[in-house]
C-alpha positions in Angstrom: 0.0 0.0 0.0 1.2 3.5 -0.9 0.0 6.5 1.1 0.3 10.2 0.3 1.1 11.5 3.8 0.0 15.1 4.3 1.5 17.4 7.0 2.1 21.1 6.6 5.5 20.6 8.1 8.3 18.0 7.4 7.3 14.9 9.4 10.4 12.8 8.3 12.3 13.7 11.5 11.7 14.8 15.1 14.7 17.0 15.0 13.6 20.5 15.9 10.0 19.6 15.4 7.5 20.9 17.9 4.3 20.9 15.8 1.5 18.9 17.4 4.0 17.5 19.9 5.8 15.4 17.3 2.6 13.4 16.5 3.1 13.8 12.8 6.4 12.0 13.0 5.1 9.2 15.2 2.0 8.6 13.0 4.3 8.3 10.0 6.5 5.8 11.9 3.5 3.7 12.9 2.5 3.3 9.3 6.0 2.6 8.1 6.2 -0.3 10.5 3.2 -1.8 8.7 5.3 -1.8 5.5 3.2 1.1 4.2 5.1 3.2 1.6 4.8 6.9 2.4 4.9 9.6 -0.2 5.5 12.6 2.0 3.5 15.6 0.8 5.0 18.0 3.4 6.4 20.4 4.1 3.8 22.7 2.5 4.8 26.3 1.7 3.1 29.3 3.3 3.8 32.6 1.3 5.2 35.4 3.4 2.3 37.6 2.5 0.0 35.3 4.4 1.9 36.0 7.6 1.4 39.8 7.1 -2.3 39.2 6.5 -2.6 37.1 9.7 -0.8 39.8 11.7 -3.3 42.4 10.4 -6.3 40.2 11.1 -5.0 39.4 14.6 -4.6 43.1 15.4 -8.0 44.0 13.9 -9.8 41.4 15.9 -8.0 42.2 19.1 -8.3 46.0 19.1 -11.5 46.6 17.1 -13.6 43.5 17.8 -12.0 42.7 21.2 -11.8 39.1 20.1 -9.1 36.5 19.4 -8.0 35.6 15.9 -6.5 32.2 15.0 -5.3 31.6 11.4 -5.6 27.7 11.4 -8.8 27.7 9.3 -8.1 30.7 7.1 -9.6 29.9 3.6 -6.6 31.4 1.8 -4.2 29.1 3.7 -6.5 26.0 3.2 -6.8 26.7 -0.6 -3.1 27.2 -0.8 -2.5 23.8 0.9 -5.0 22.1 -1.4 -3.3 23.5 -4.5 0.1 22.3 -3.4 -1.2 18.8 -2.4 -3.1 18.5 -5.8 0.1 19.4 -7.6 2.1 16.8 -5.7 -0.5 14.1 -6.3 -0.1 14.5 -10.0 3.3 12.8 -9.6 2.2 10.3 -7.0 0.7 6.8 -7.5 -0.5 6.7 -3.9 -3.6 4.7 -3.2 -4.8 6.8 -0.3 -4.4 10.4 0.9 -3.8 10.4 4.6 -3.6 13.6 6.6 -2.5 14.2 10.2 -5.4 16.4 11.3 -8.3 17.5 9.0 -6.9 21.0 8.3 -4.7 20.5 5.2 -7.3 18.5 3.2 -10.4 20.6 3.8 -10.4 22.1 0.3 -8.7 19.2 -1.5 -10.4 17.6 -4.5 -8.9 14.3 -5.6 -9.8 10.9 -7.1 -8.5 8.9 -4.2 -9.9 8.2 -0.7 -9.0 10.9 1.8 -8.4 9.9 5.5 -7.4 12.0 8.4 -6.4 11.2 12.0 -7.0 14.0 14.6 -7.3 14.4 18.3 -10.2 16.9 18.3 -12.8 18.8 16.4 -13.2 22.6 16.6 -16.5 22.0 18.5 -14.6 20.1 21.1 -11.9 22.7 21.4 -14.1 25.8 21.5 -14.4 27.2 25.0 -12.5 24.1 26.3 -8.9 25.3 25.9 -8.2 28.9 26.9 -6.8 29.8 23.5 -10.1 28.8 21.9 -12.2 31.2 23.9 -13.5 34.6 23.0 -12.9 33.9 19.3 -13.9 36.2 16.5 -17.0 35.3 14.7 -15.1 34.9 11.4 -12.8 32.4 13.0 -15.7 30.3 14.3 -17.5 30.4 11.0 -14.3 29.4 9.0 -13.4 26.6 11.4 -16.8 25.1 11.6 -16.9 25.1 7.8 -13.5 23.4 7.7 -14.7 20.6 10.0 -18.0 20.1 8.1 -16.3 20.0 4.7 -13.5 17.7 5.8 -15.9 15.3 7.4 -18.2 15.3 4.3 -15.4 14.7 1.9 -13.3 12.2 3.7 -13.7 8.4 3.4 -12.6 7.9 7.0 -12.3 10.3 10.0 -10.1 8.7 12.7 -10.0 10.3 16.1 -7.8 9.5 19.1 -10.6 9.5 21.6 -14.3 8.7 21.9 -14.9 12.3 23.1 -13.5 13.7 19.8 -15.5 11.2 17.7 -18.7 12.0 19.5 -18.3 15.8 18.8 -17.7 15.0 15.1 -21.0 13.1 14.9 -23.1 15.4 17.2 -21.8 18.8 16.2 -21.1 18.2 12.5 -23.5 15.4 11.6 -20.6 13.1 10.5 -21.6 9.7 9.2 -21.0 7.4 12.2 -20.0 4.6 9.9 -16.9 6.5 8.8 -15.9 7.9 12.2 -13.4 5.6 13.9 -11.5 5.8 17.2 -7.8 4.8 17.4 -5.9 6.0 20.4 -2.4 7.5 19.9 0.7 5.8 21.2 3.6 6.9 23.4 5.9 9.6 22.0 8.9 8.0 23.6 11.3 5.7 21.7 11.6 2.8 24.0 10.7 -0.8 24.1 11.5 -2.3 27.5 11.1 -6.0 28.1 8.8 -7.3 30.8 11.7 -8.6 32.9 13.2 -5.1 33.0 9.9 -3.4 33.8 9.3 -5.9 36.5 12.7 -5.2 38.0 12.2 -1.5 37.9 8.7 -1.7 39.5 10.1 -3.9 42.3 12.9 -1.4 42.8 10.5 1.5 43.5 10.4 2.7 47.1 7.7 1.3 49.4 8.4 4.1 52.0 8.3 7.2 49.8 5.5 7.7 47.3 6.9 9.5 44.3 4.5 11.5 42.2 5.5 12.9 38.8 3.9 16.0 37.2 5.0 16.1 33.6 3.6 19.0 31.5 4.5 22.4 30.0 1.5 24.3 31.4 1.3 24.3 35.2 -2.2 25.8 35.2 -4.0 23.9 32.5 -2.4 20.6 33.4 -3.6 20.9 37.0 -0.4 21.7 38.8 -2.3 23.4 41.7 -4.2 20.2 42.4 -1.1 18.0 42.1 0.7 20.2 44.6 -2.2 20.3 47.1 -2.4 16.5 46.9 1.3 16.1 47.7 1.0 18.7 50.5 -1.9 17.0 52.2 -0.5 13.6 51.9 2.7 14.7 53.6 0.7 16.5 56.3 -1.2 13.2 56.9 2.0 11.3 57.5 2.6 9.6 54.1 6.0 10.7 52.8 5.5 12.0 49.3 7.8 13.6 46.7 6.4 15.6 43.8 8.8 15.8 40.8 7.9 18.5 38.3 9.2 18.4 34.7 8.4 20.7 31.9 7.4 23.9 33.7 8.0 25.9 36.9 5.7 25.2 39.8 3.5 28.2 40.4 3.2 27.9 44.2 2.0 30.8 46.3 4.5 30.0 49.0 8.2 29.1 49.3 8.8 25.8 47.5 8.9 23.0 50.1 11.5 20.3 50.2 9.0 17.7 48.9 8.7 19.5 45.6 11.5 18.6 43.1 11.4 21.0 40.1 13.6 19.7 37.3 12.7 22.1 34.5 12.5 21.1 30.9 14.1 17.8 29.8 14.5 17.5 26.0 13.6 14.3 24.2 15.9 15.5 21.4 19.0 14.0 22.9 19.9 10.5 24.1 20.9 12.0 27.4 17.5 13.7 27.8 15.5 10.7 26.7 17.5 8.4 29.1 17.1 10.8 32.0 13.4 11.2 31.4 12.8 7.5 31.1 14.6 6.8 34.4 12.7 9.5 36.2 9.4 8.0 35.0 10.4 4.5 35.9 11.3 5.6 39.5 7.9 7.2 40.0 4.8 5.5 41.5 2.2 7.7 39.8 2.0 10.2 37.0 -0.4 12.9 38.4 -1.8 15.2 35.8 -5.2 16.4 36.8 -5.6 18.4 33.7 -8.4 20.9 33.1 -8.4 20.5 29.3 -7.0 17.7 27.3 -7.7 16.2 23.9 -6.1 12.8 24.7 -2.8 12.9 26.6 0.0 11.0 25.0 1.9 11.4 28.2 -0.4 8.9 29.8 0.7 6.3 27.2 4.3 7.2 27.9 3.9 6.6 31.6 2.1 3.3 31.1 4.8 2.2 28.7 7.2 2.2 31.7 4.7 0.6 34.2 3.5 3.8 35.8 -0.2 4.3 36.6 -1.8 7.7 35.9 -4.0 9.9 38.0 -6.1 12.5 36.1 -9.4 14.2 35.7 -12.2 12.6 33.7 -12.3 15.3 31.0 -12.1 15.6 27.2 -10.4 12.6 25.6 -8.6 11.4 28.8 -11.1 8.6 29.6 -10.1 6.9 26.3 -6.5 6.8 27.6 -7.1 5.9 31.2 -9.4 3.2 32.5 -10.1 3.1 36.2 -8.5 0.1 37.9 -6.5 -0.9 34.8 -3.9 1.9 34.3 -4.8 4.5 36.8 -7.7 6.5 38.2 -9.9 9.3 36.9 -11.6 11.9 39.1 -14.5 14.3 38.5 -13.6 17.8 37.5 -14.7 19.2 40.9 -13.4 16.3 43.0 -12.0 17.2 46.4 -8.3 16.9 47.1 -9.2 14.4 49.8 -10.5 12.0 47.1 -7.1 12.0 45.3 -5.4 11.5 48.7 -7.6 8.6 49.8 -7.0 6.8 46.5 -3.2 7.2 46.7 -3.1 6.1 50.4 -5.3 3.1 49.7 -3.3 1.8 46.7 0.2 2.7 47.9 -0.6 1.5 51.4 -1.3 -2.0 50.0 1.9 -2.3 48.0 0.9 -5.7 46.4 -2.1 -3.9 45.0 0.1 -1.1 43.7 2.4 -3.6 42.0 -0.6 -5.2 40.3 -1.8 -1.9 39.0 1.7 -1.0 37.7 1.9 -4.3 35.8 -1.6 -3.8 34.5 -0.6 -0.3 33.3 2.2 -1.8 31.3 -0.2 -4.3 29.8 -2.6 -1.5 28.8 0.2 0.1 26.9 1.1 -3.0 25.0 -2.4 -4.1 24.3 -4.0 -0.8 23.6 -1.9 2.3 23.8 1.2 1.7 21.7 2.0 3.0 18.2 2.4 -0.6 17.1 -1.2 -1.3 18.0 -2.3 2.1 16.5 -0.5 1.5 13.3 -1.9 -2.0 12.8 -5.4 -0.7 13.4 -5.1 2.2 11.0 -3.5 0.0 8.4 -6.5 -2.4 8.6 -8.9 0.6 8.2 -7.0 1.8 5.2 -7.0 -1.7 3.6 -10.8 -1.6 3.9 -10.9 1.3 1.5 -9.0 -0.3 -1.3 
């Protein structure tokens, strides 16, 4: 099978790539492992004049309309993408056009099946993430049109979560028969044998409960809740450490000894990847009570190293985390004591904790790896040919 793989950026390498958390690269790799031949359509060019136009629109919306402007669904950009893809397809014998997100193919007209894999719809993002609030009317109109058109034209719309798939059907009237759910995998290049995972789980402390907060946005990812949980657990007599990676803890008091801020650790170097992997494997729980999340690849990463996850039941997170299998979800307004009681009960019965850690690793291998994702998507693509 040959696939025309569409991303606005170059998805052949992770080097220097920050777009969509590197998912474009990992999606490509998952397909390559299925012996799919990829005809890369990206990077796509964006004329400099567009940047000037976006800057003007942003300023106009901000100062005149008192609204926020986002260029992602701008018709000029979408038509420009479609023209470039159409031109590249003239020299391609690909069987399927496959896009990471729905954006690049919204205006595309072609004689081959079009498939996209996304983590959300605009309807799901609007007023969920802070940057998608107070949007200008033109932005909402353009983005809703993009979603409707992409869903109407495509042969398959694949989403990473049940939440996203549901919004596609309910908000945009998508045909349920062509909407599929395939969770993403772990954006961490590691395959550790069961024996090694077992050894690392057994090596974890049974005296100090190590919580890991791993995220770039302290506020959105629920850093305040993670901190209060660790603080109350320590006050109750359970010795807890909270390691923070990716951001600076915004704590309204001097940073206590139990908080270990490590800053940003890059996955772009072997040293960074090894350090991050070791820190995760030494942790008992990933605690990320996020307030807005489309899926949460970080949960897959933690599970891949035998670490259960604690989070809020929000957005696409329930597709990643199943209570009792690879962690625990809490209601948005759950009291801090509910988190604390859960941790005390599981950690206090260490045989139960070990069972949960092994179950988390199994969830990764059976459901949340790029290998599983790639195989599933490959089977869906085969069904179109």
